[in-house]
C-alpha positions as CSV (number, residue, x, y, z in Angstrom):
1,M,-67.3,-14.2,23.4
2,A,-66.1,-11.2,25.4
3,L,-67.7,-13.0,28.2
4,V,-65.8,-16.2,27.8
5,V,-62.6,-14.4,27.8
6,V,-63.0,-12.3,31.0
7,A,-64.9,-15.3,32.4
8,S,-61.8,-17.4,31.7
9,G,-59.4,-14.8,33.1
10,M,-61.3,-14.2,36.4
11,W,-61.4,-18.5,36.6
12,L,-57.5,-18.4,36.2
13,S,-57.2,-15.5,38.7
14,V,-58.9,-17.3,41.1
15,M,-57.4,-20.6,40.5
16,N,-54.4,-19.4,41.6
17,I,-55.6,-18.7,45.1
18,S,-56.1,-22.1,45.9
19,I,-53.9,-24.4,43.5
20,V,-51.0,-24.2,45.7
21,N,-52.9,-25.4,49.1
22,I,-52.5,-29.2,48.4
23,A,-48.8,-28.7,47.5
24,M,-47.8,-26.7,50.8
25,P,-46.6,-29.8,53.0
26,S,-44.5,-30.5,49.8
27,M,-43.0,-27.1,49.3
28,A,-42.5,-27.1,53.3
29,R,-40.5,-30.0,53.3
30,D,-38.5,-29.6,50.0
31,L,-38.0,-25.6,50.8
32,G,-36.9,-26.2,54.7
33,V,-39.6,-24.3,56.4
34,D,-42.7,-25.1,58.6
35,I,-46.0,-25.3,57.7
36,A,-46.9,-21.5,59.6
37,A,-44.0,-20.0,57.5
38,I,-45.0,-21.5,54.0
39,G,-48.8,-20.7,54.5
40,W,-47.5,-16.8,53.7
41,V,-47.8,-18.2,50.0
42,V,-51.6,-17.9,50.2
43,T,-51.5,-15.4,53.1
44,A,-49.4,-12.7,50.4
45,F,-51.5,-13.5,47.3
46,F,-54.8,-12.5,49.6
47,V,-53.1,-8.9,50.8
48,T,-51.7,-8.0,47.6
49,Q,-55.4,-9.0,45.9
50,A,-57.3,-6.4,48.0
51,T,-54.1,-4.1,48.5
52,L,-54.4,-3.6,44.7
53,L,-58.0,-4.1,43.7
54,P,-58.2,-0.5,43.7
55,I,-55.5,0.6,41.9
56,A,-56.2,-2.2,39.2
57,G,-60.0,-0.7,39.0
58,R,-58.6,2.9,38.8
59,A,-56.3,2.2,36.0
60,G,-59.3,0.4,33.9
61,D,-61.0,3.8,34.0
62,L,-57.9,5.8,33.4
63,Y,-56.3,3.9,30.6
64,G,-58.5,1.5,29.1
65,R,-59.9,-1.6,30.4
66,R,-58.8,-4.1,27.6
67,R,-55.0,-2.7,28.5
68,V,-55.2,-3.2,31.9
69,F,-56.3,-6.7,31.4
70,V,-54.0,-7.8,29.1
71,T,-51.4,-6.0,31.5
72,G,-52.6,-8.3,34.2
73,V,-52.6,-11.9,32.3
74,V,-48.9,-10.9,31.2
75,I,-47.5,-10.2,34.8
76,M,-49.8,-13.1,36.2
77,I,-48.0,-15.5,33.5
78,A,-44.5,-14.0,34.4
79,G,-45.4,-14.3,37.9
80,S,-46.4,-18.2,38.1
81,V,-43.2,-18.9,35.8
82,L,-40.7,-17.3,38.5
83,C,-42.7,-19.5,41.2
84,G,-42.0,-22.6,39.2
85,L,-38.4,-21.4,39.7
86,A,-38.1,-20.4,43.0
87,W,-34.9,-21.3,45.4
88,S,-36.5,-20.5,48.5
89,A,-39.3,-20.0,50.5
90,G,-38.6,-16.3,50.6
91,S,-38.6,-16.2,46.7
92,L,-41.7,-18.4,46.6
93,I,-43.6,-15.5,48.8
94,A,-42.0,-12.5,46.8
95,F,-43.0,-14.0,43.0
96,R,-46.5,-14.9,44.6
97,V,-46.9,-11.4,45.2
98,V,-46.1,-10.6,41.2
99,Q,-48.1,-13.4,40.4
100,A,-51.6,-11.9,42.3
101,A,-50.9,-8.3,41.1
102,G,-51.2,-9.3,37.9
103,A,-54.4,-11.4,39.0
104,C,-55.9,-8.5,40.3
105,A,-55.9,-6.0,37.1
106,M,-58.2,-8.8,36.1
107,A,-61.0,-8.8,38.3
108,P,-62.4,-5.3,38.1
109,T,-61.6,-4.9,34.7
110,A,-63.9,-8.2,33.8
111,I,-66.9,-7.0,35.8
112,S,-66.9,-3.5,34.2
113,Y,-66.8,-5.7,30.7
114,I,-70.1,-6.8,31.6
115,G,-71.2,-3.5,32.9
116,E,-70.7,-2.0,30.0
117,L,-71.2,-4.9,27.2
118,F,-74.9,-5.9,28.7
119,A,-77.9,-4.3,28.8
120,P,-79.6,-3.8,32.5
121,G,-81.9,-6.7,31.5
122,E,-79.4,-9.0,30.7
123,R,-75.9,-8.0,33.5
124,G,-77.7,-10.5,36.2
125,Q,-77.7,-13.6,34.5
126,A,-73.9,-12.3,33.0
127,L,-72.7,-12.1,36.5
128,G,-74.6,-15.1,37.4
129,I,-72.4,-16.9,34.6
130,L,-69.1,-14.9,35.9
131,S,-70.0,-15.9,39.8
132,A,-70.2,-19.6,38.6
133,V,-67.2,-20.0,36.3
134,I,-65.1,-18.2,39.4
135,S,-66.8,-20.0,42.2
136,I,-65.8,-23.4,40.8
137,A,-62.2,-22.2,40.3
138,P,-61.0,-23.3,43.5
139,V,-62.5,-27.2,43.7
140,V,-60.9,-27.6,40.3
141,A,-57.5,-26.4,41.4
142,L,-57.7,-28.9,44.3
143,N,-58.6,-31.7,41.8
144,I,-55.7,-30.5,39.3
145,A,-53.4,-29.9,42.3
146,G,-53.6,-33.2,43.1
147,G,-52.7,-34.9,40.3
148,L,-49.8,-32.4,39.4
149,V,-48.4,-32.8,42.8
150,A,-48.6,-36.6,42.8
151,G,-47.0,-37.1,39.6
152,F,-44.7,-34.4,38.9
153,G,-43.8,-32.6,42.6
154,W,-45.2,-29.1,43.8
155,R,-43.4,-26.9,41.1
156,S,-45.7,-28.0,38.6
157,V,-48.8,-26.4,39.6
158,F,-47.2,-23.2,38.4
159,W,-46.7,-24.6,35.3
160,F,-50.7,-24.7,34.6
161,T,-50.9,-20.8,34.3
162,P,-48.9,-20.1,31.6
163,I,-50.4,-22.7,29.6
164,V,-53.9,-21.6,29.8
165,G,-53.0,-17.9,30.6
166,A,-51.5,-18.0,27.0
167,G,-54.8,-18.8,25.4
168,V,-56.7,-15.9,27.6
169,L,-53.9,-13.7,26.3
170,L,-54.7,-14.2,22.7
171,G,-58.3,-14.0,23.4
172,A,-58.2,-10.8,25.1
173,L,-56.1,-8.9,22.0
174,I,-58.4,-10.4,19.5
175,V,-61.9,-10.5,21.2
176,L,-62.5,-7.4,23.9
177,P,-63.1,-4.0,22.8
178,A,-61.2,-1.0,23.9
179,L,-63.4,0.3,26.6
180,G,-62.5,3.1,29.3
181,G,-59.6,5.1,29.3
182,G,-61.5,8.2,28.5
183,G,-60.0,10.7,30.7
184,G,-57.4,12.2,28.5
185,R,-54.5,14.0,30.0
186,S,-56.2,16.3,32.6
187,R,-57.1,12.6,34.6
188,S,-54.4,11.8,37.0
189,F,-53.6,8.9,38.9
190,D,-54.0,9.4,42.8
191,L,-50.5,7.7,43.5
192,R,-50.8,9.4,47.5
193,G,-54.4,7.5,48.0
194,A,-52.4,4.3,46.2
195,A,-50.0,4.2,48.7
196,L,-51.6,5.1,52.0
197,G,-54.7,2.1,51.0
198,G,-52.3,0.0,50.0
199,M,-50.0,0.4,53.3
200,G,-53.3,0.2,55.1
201,L,-55.0,-2.6,54.1
202,L,-51.4,-4.4,54.2
203,G,-50.7,-3.7,57.9
204,V,-54.5,-4.9,58.8
205,L,-54.4,-7.6,56.9
206,I,-50.8,-8.7,57.6
207,G,-51.9,-8.2,61.8
208,V,-55.0,-10.4,61.7
209,S,-53.5,-13.2,59.5
210,R,-50.5,-13.5,61.5
211,A,-52.1,-13.2,65.2
212,E,-52.5,-17.0,65.2
213,A,-48.7,-16.9,65.0
214,W,-47.6,-13.8,66.9
215,G,-49.9,-13.8,68.9
216,P,-53.5,-11.6,69.5
217,T,-51.9,-9.3,72.0
218,S,-48.1,-9.3,71.0
219,A,-45.9,-6.1,69.8
220,A,-45.6,-7.2,65.9
221,T,-49.6,-7.7,66.2
222,V,-50.8,-4.4,67.5
223,T,-48.0,-2.6,65.8
224,S,-49.3,-4.1,62.5
225,I,-52.7,-3.1,63.0
226,L,-52.3,0.0,64.4
227,V,-50.1,1.6,61.4
228,G,-52.6,0.3,59.0
229,V,-55.6,2.0,61.0
230,A,-53.3,5.1,60.9
231,A,-52.7,4.6,57.2
232,L,-56.2,4.2,56.4
233,A,-57.7,7.0,58.2
234,L,-54.6,9.3,56.3
235,F,-56.3,7.5,53.4
236,V,-59.9,8.6,53.8
237,V,-58.7,12.4,54.4
238,N,-56.3,11.9,51.3
239,E,-59.5,10.9,49.5
240,R,-61.6,13.7,50.1
241,R,-59.3,16.1,49.2
242,A,-58.0,15.0,46.3
243,D,-58.8,16.4,43.0
244,D,-59.3,13.1,41.4
245,P,-59.2,10.2,44.2
246,L,-58.3,7.0,43.7
247,I,-62.1,6.0,45.0
248,D,-64.7,8.4,45.2
249,L,-66.1,7.5,48.6
250,R,-69.1,9.7,47.6
251,L,-70.1,6.1,46.1
252,F,-70.4,5.0,49.6
253,R,-73.6,7.6,49.6
254,L,-74.8,5.1,47.7
255,R,-76.9,2.4,49.6
256,S,-76.3,-0.1,46.8
257,V,-72.6,0.0,47.2
258,S,-72.4,0.1,50.8
259,T,-74.5,-2.5,51.6
260,A,-73.4,-4.6,48.8
261,N,-69.4,-4.4,49.8
262,V,-70.5,-5.0,53.8
263,A,-72.5,-8.5,52.8
264,S,-69.8,-9.1,50.2
265,L,-67.0,-9.3,53.0
266,A,-68.7,-10.9,55.4
267,S,-70.2,-13.7,53.1
268,A,-66.0,-14.2,51.5
269,A,-65.2,-14.4,55.1
270,A,-67.4,-17.2,56.0
271,L,-66.5,-18.7,52.2
272,F,-62.7,-18.9,52.8
273,G,-62.7,-19.3,56.5
274,V,-64.6,-22.8,55.9
275,L,-63.0,-23.4,52.4
276,V,-59.4,-23.5,54.4
277,L,-60.5,-25.6,57.5
278,L,-63.2,-27.9,55.8
279,P,-60.3,-30.0,54.0
280,F,-58.0,-30.3,57.2
281,Y,-61.6,-31.6,59.2
282,L,-61.7,-34.0,56.2
283,T,-58.4,-35.4,56.8
284,R,-58.1,-35.7,60.7
285,V,-61.3,-36.5,61.5
286,L,-62.9,-38.7,58.6
287,G,-59.2,-39.9,57.2
288,F,-59.3,-38.4,53.4
289,G,-56.7,-38.5,51.8
290,P,-55.2,-35.4,49.2
291,V,-57.5,-37.2,46.2
292,S,-60.4,-37.5,47.6
293,L,-60.5,-34.0,49.4
294,G,-61.2,-32.0,46.1
295,L,-64.0,-34.5,45.4
296,A,-65.6,-34.0,49.0
297,I,-65.8,-30.2,48.7
298,S,-66.9,-30.5,45.3
299,P,-70.9,-30.4,46.3
300,I,-70.1,-26.4,47.0
301,A,-68.8,-25.8,43.6
302,L,-71.3,-27.6,42.4
303,S,-74.2,-25.6,43.9
304,F,-72.2,-22.3,42.3
305,I,-72.3,-24.0,38.7
306,V,-76.2,-24.8,39.0
307,V,-77.6,-21.7,41.0
308,S,-75.5,-19.0,40.1
309,P,-76.6,-18.2,36.7
310,L,-80.4,-18.9,38.0
311,A,-79.8,-16.3,40.6
312,G,-78.6,-13.9,37.7
313,R,-81.8,-14.0,35.9
314,A,-84.2,-14.0,38.7
315,V,-82.1,-11.1,40.3
316,G,-84.1,-8.4,37.9
317,R,-87.2,-10.0,38.7
318,V,-86.8,-10.6,42.7
319,G,-84.6,-7.8,43.5
320,P,-81.4,-8.4,44.9
321,A,-82.4,-8.1,48.8
322,R,-84.9,-10.4,48.6
323,L,-82.8,-13.2,46.8
324,A,-79.7,-12.6,48.8
325,G,-81.4,-12.5,51.8
326,T,-82.8,-16.1,51.1
327,G,-79.5,-17.1,49.9
328,F,-77.8,-16.1,53.3
329,A,-80.5,-17.5,55.5
330,I,-80.0,-20.9,53.6
331,S,-76.5,-20.9,54.1
332,T,-76.5,-20.4,57.3
333,A,-78.8,-22.9,58.3
334,G,-76.1,-25.4,56.3
335,A,-73.3,-23.7,58.7
336,I,-74.9,-24.5,61.8
337,E,-76.1,-28.2,60.7
338,T,-72.8,-29.1,59.5
339,A,-71.4,-27.8,63.1
340,L,-73.8,-30.1,64.7
341,A,-73.3,-32.9,62.7
342,A,-69.5,-32.8,62.6
343,G,-69.0,-35.0,65.4
344,S,-69.9,-38.1,63.3
345,E,-67.8,-40.6,61.5
346,S,-70.0,-40.3,58.1
347,Y,-69.4,-37.9,55.3
348,V,-73.0,-38.6,54.5
349,A,-73.8,-37.0,58.4
350,I,-72.0,-33.5,57.2
351,L,-73.4,-33.4,53.5
352,P,-76.4,-31.8,53.7
353,G,-75.0,-28.8,55.5
354,I,-72.3,-28.4,53.2
355,V,-74.8,-28.6,50.1
356,M,-77.2,-25.7,51.9
357,F,-74.0,-23.7,52.6
358,G,-73.0,-23.6,48.9
359,V,-76.3,-23.0,47.3
360,G,-77.0,-20.5,49.8
361,L,-73.7,-18.7,48.9
362,A,-74.2,-18.9,44.9
363,L,-77.8,-17.8,45.8
364,A,-76.5,-14.4,47.1
365,S,-73.5,-14.1,44.8
366,S,-75.0,-12.7,41.7
367,P,-77.2,-9.9,43.8
368,I,-74.4,-8.5,45.6
369,T,-72.3,-7.8,42.6
370,T,-75.5,-6.3,40.5
371,S,-76.6,-4.4,43.2
372,A,-72.6,-3.1,43.8
373,I,-72.3,-1.8,40.7
374,S,-76.2,-0.9,39.5
375,E,-75.9,2.9,40.4
376,A,-72.2,3.7,40.0
377,P,-71.4,6.3,37.2
378,R,-69.7,5.0,33.6
379,A,-66.8,6.9,34.3
380,Q,-66.5,4.9,37.9
381,M,-67.5,1.7,36.8
382,G,-63.9,0.0,37.2
383,V,-63.6,1.4,40.8
384,A,-67.4,0.6,41.6
385,S,-66.6,-3.0,40.4
386,S,-63.6,-3.4,42.1
387,L,-65.0,-2.7,45.7
388,P,-66.7,-6.0,45.8
389,N,-63.7,-8.0,44.8
390,I,-61.9,-6.0,47.7
391,S,-64.2,-6.7,50.2
392,R,-64.1,-10.1,49.1
393,Y,-60.5,-10.6,49.5
394,T,-60.2,-8.5,52.8
395,G,-63.1,-11.0,54.2
396,G,-60.9,-13.7,52.9
397,A,-58.1,-13.0,54.9
398,L,-60.0,-12.0,58.1
399,G,-62.2,-14.8,58.1
400,T,-59.5,-17.4,57.1
401,A,-57.6,-15.7,60.1
402,L,-60.0,-15.3,62.5
403,L,-61.6,-19.0,62.1
404,G,-58.3,-20.4,61.9
405,V,-57.6,-18.8,65.6
406,V,-61.0,-20.5,66.9
407,M,-60.9,-23.6,65.6
408,H,-56.5,-24.2,66.6
409,A,-57.7,-22.9,70.4
410,T,-59.1,-25.9,71.2
411,I,-56.1,-28.5,69.3
412,P,-53.4,-29.5,71.8
413,A,-49.9,-28.5,70.7
414,G,-48.8,-30.0,67.3
415,G,-52.2,-32.0,66.5
416,E,-53.0,-29.4,63.7
417,R,-49.3,-30.4,62.2
418,A,-50.0,-34.2,61.8
419,T,-51.2,-35.6,59.0
420,S,-52.8,-39.1,59.9
421,R,-56.3,-39.3,61.2
422,A,-56.9,-38.3,64.7
423,V,-58.6,-40.7,67.5
424,G,-60.0,-40.2,71.1
425,A,-59.7,-37.2,73.0
426,V,-57.6,-35.1,70.2
427,R,-60.2,-36.4,67.5
428,E,-62.5,-34.8,69.8
429,L,-61.0,-31.5,70.3
430,I,-60.3,-31.0,66.4
431,V,-64.4,-31.4,66.2
432,A,-64.9,-29.2,68.8
433,G,-62.7,-26.6,67.2
434,F,-64.2,-27.0,63.9
435,R,-67.9,-27.0,65.4
436,N,-67.1,-23.2,67.0
437,A,-65.3,-21.9,63.8
438,L,-68.4,-23.0,61.9
439,L,-70.7,-21.1,64.3
440,V,-68.2,-18.1,63.7
441,A,-68.8,-18.3,60.0
442,A,-72.7,-18.6,60.5
443,A,-72.6,-15.4,62.3
444,F,-70.5,-13.8,59.3
445,L,-73.1,-14.7,57.4
446,V,-76.2,-13.2,59.6
447,L,-74.0,-10.0,59.3
448,A,-74.1,-10.7,55.4
449,A,-78.0,-11.2,55.7
450,L,-78.5,-8.0,57.7
451,S,-76.7,-5.8,55.3
452,A,-78.4,-7.9,51.9
453,A,-81.9,-6.2,53.4
454,R,-81.4,-3.2,53.0
455,M,-80.2,-3.5,49.6
456,P,-82.4,-1.2,47.3
457,R,-84.1,-2.1,44.4
458,L,-83.0,-2.4,40.8
459,A,-84.7,1.0,39.4
460,G,-82.4,2.9,37.4
461,V,-80.0,0.2,36.9
462,G,-76.5,1.4,35.7
463,R,-77.5,5.1,35.3
464,G,-77.3,6.3,38.9
465,R,-75.3,9.5,40.3
466,T,-73.5,9.8,43.2
467,Q,-75.0,12.2,45.5
């Protein structure tokens, strides 16, 4: 039952990332802003998640996993209610930050519960189930949002979370055991590290995510990235000197931690980048409507539903390096196949590539998470389990921004803002941009495969020590 509760919380958390995608045009129209401005509804969620995840993971170690999980659900529900009441684009973006702050508290505690409640031999299967549940969330969100927006308007997408979240909250209070929080009064919270780490990630991610709108060499972009890099450098210095750091950097001496997080970042850049651009391609090139978009992307979710539990069951026998490497090879081939078939008038032509893309990423998901926590000390399980999620959301922000820049570089002014099916030269330019973006996604997946190849075997699972 504990797995059901934490998986439901994670599912709701991930759903809130993409449930707004279909509603964004209506939001922009009603709130009187353009699509670029309303895009911060998504970007703010990504940035907040990547910034606060390590803090949430550390809080779970210090103050208890159930306490942090329950607090996260309450904050996410409150943020969702506020989003539904937003009176301007600025207030909506601010309330999305509140919603994301609650959502990020659930991710590391969920994985930590699996790390502590399941034996090493069962952990991979549990993580595979969690990966499948998480991975179907974006597509489910698109289908739910389409019906809600059509029937009740864009504000209705934010009322879904309080209804489901109430059940998750009740389940957490009844089912989840009180784990963690054994640090006592001698354990302090690294506020300076939290501030520097948050500022660093915020600066870099804002700079990268807004580079397309501001210009890659503009003063705003360069300043934001430089401030972020400087803050991250100070964060590293602080963590090395702190008596009780937010993230024990010695964790990265463990090959399982470093390789898994590089693979997580690179694969997330490919996945989230493609998930953002694929609906645009389907609308402008193939003429799909809002309702059919979710169905067209569903093969990726179905791949995770079928493959992730199987991969979790196999990781103990095959090993994370071989399983993840095979998965990334398949997903790379899928991205390339989709790129080659992108000029076709038929969805059937790109379907095999979409399926391969999803199957490969599903095959690699559980091995990455299993490897990331396999050698972490129990006292740092919350921090170690938050790192792949930090990498995931950081990669998502980077991939969405970079692939968007690559795709839109070929599109004439105003071409990306139209909602009807493109024809002639404009259509060919959109296809070329989408193809280029897919090739960049394939390059990210090659990087993920190279990192996965260096993952260690699972000897001594869950009881390793930092060196």
